[in-house]
N, C-alpha and C positions, 0 to 999 in steps of 0.2 A: 652371644652370650641377652637376652631382656632381664634386664631387673626386673627381681622377684618369682621368677622364671628357676628353670632346669637351666641346665648347658642339653640342644638336642641332643649330644649321640648320651649323652646322661639320660635322658627320659626315651630313648627308642633302649635302651640298657636297661632298663625298669620296666619294659611291660612284658605282659606277659609270665614275670617271675609270681614268685607263689608268696603269701607270709611259711618265715622257717627257711625261705632259699637264701643263701650265701654264694658271689662271683666276685669278682675285680670289674674292671674297667678303666681302658685304656683312654684317654681321648688324647690326639693330636695337635700342635696348633689349628694346625685348618678346622678341625673344628671345635675350639673354643675362640678367643679372641686373637687371631694369627696369627702373624709372626709381627717382632720389633718392628715396626718401620726407622731407618736412620736418622729419617728426617723429621720426626716426633719426639728429638733428640736435642735442646739444642742452650749453646752459649749466652748467657745474658749478662750486662753489666750489674751490679748491685743494688746501684742508685735506681733500678727497676724494684727496684722491690722498699721505696718510698721509708727506711730505714729501718725494715724489718730483721732483725741479725737471723742469716743466714745461719747454715749447718748442713750438710752432709747428714739424709735419712729422714728429714725434713720432709712432709706429704700438706700438699698444701691444694685448694679445689680452687680455681680458674671457671675463667667462664667460656667458652666456643666459641665463630662468631654465627651460631643459629641459637644463642640465647641460652643453653645448655654446662649443667656442671658438671665440671671432672674430673681428673684428681690429674695432680706433679707430685710427682717424688722428683730429689734435690741431691742429685745423682754425687756431689761434688764442690768445691770448692777453693776457688785457689788463687788468693790475694779477694783484686774485687770483681772474678769474676764466677757467678755459678750457671753449673750446665746440672736440665733440668730436664726431666724425661714425663711424654703427654701418654708415652703405650702406657694401655692396660696396664695395669703389675704382672696378668697375667699371661700376656702378649711373649712369643716364645717358650713358650713352658708346654713341658709332656705335663700332661696330668693325670696323677695315679688313685683309684678309688678303689676301697675294700667296703664292699656293703650288705648287709641280711635289711632280710624284712623283713619286720616285727607286728606290720601291723596296716590296712589296705583306708585307706581310703574315705569312711563310709566309720570306718572305729574313729578314726584320729574326730570325724565330726563328733564325736559321742562321748573326748575324754575333757575331760574340767581341767585339762594341763594349761596353762598357760604359757606360749613363749614368747619372748620379750627382746627384743633387740635395739641393742647400742646403738647410734648414731657418733660420728666423732664431730665434734666440730672447731671450724677452721675459719679464722678471723678473714671471712673478702672482702673487707673494708682494704684491708691492708693488702692485695692479691687484686687485686683488683688492674690497677694499674699495669703489672708486670704483664697480670693473664695478659690483656691483653695486643702484647708486643711479642706472644707471640704465635710462629705460624706456619702451617699444617695444615694437611686434613686431617683431623682431631676425630672423620667421625668414626677413624680405627677403631678408636677406642670401642670398647661391650659397652 
């Protein structure tokens, strides 16, 4: 999966479809973000998070060794230990889509409708130290 593009399997399923057609698509993990890798789930000491109060379910942004930003999910907090998951949120999950074709690409260009994308922002400064302690092959993340 490439940011800003469709999943390959989804794009392939759309090929040849016509306006008004409805269909469903099932994508296996191997066709999307891959399987969840156990080595991308790690436990760190609370001190690594520079005083930020960590809670299960939090999503943080960290930087991988190549300088790419990655989503880090806090799975659990037990005492002074924080378990984080660097796998893509969709890793290991079978995805099901029910789709319908409403218009083609040319019609979309002519449309005056504007779609706004809202992004979440996280305090990257407080997470950069903790992210530097995370080990593993982050390239697995979508």
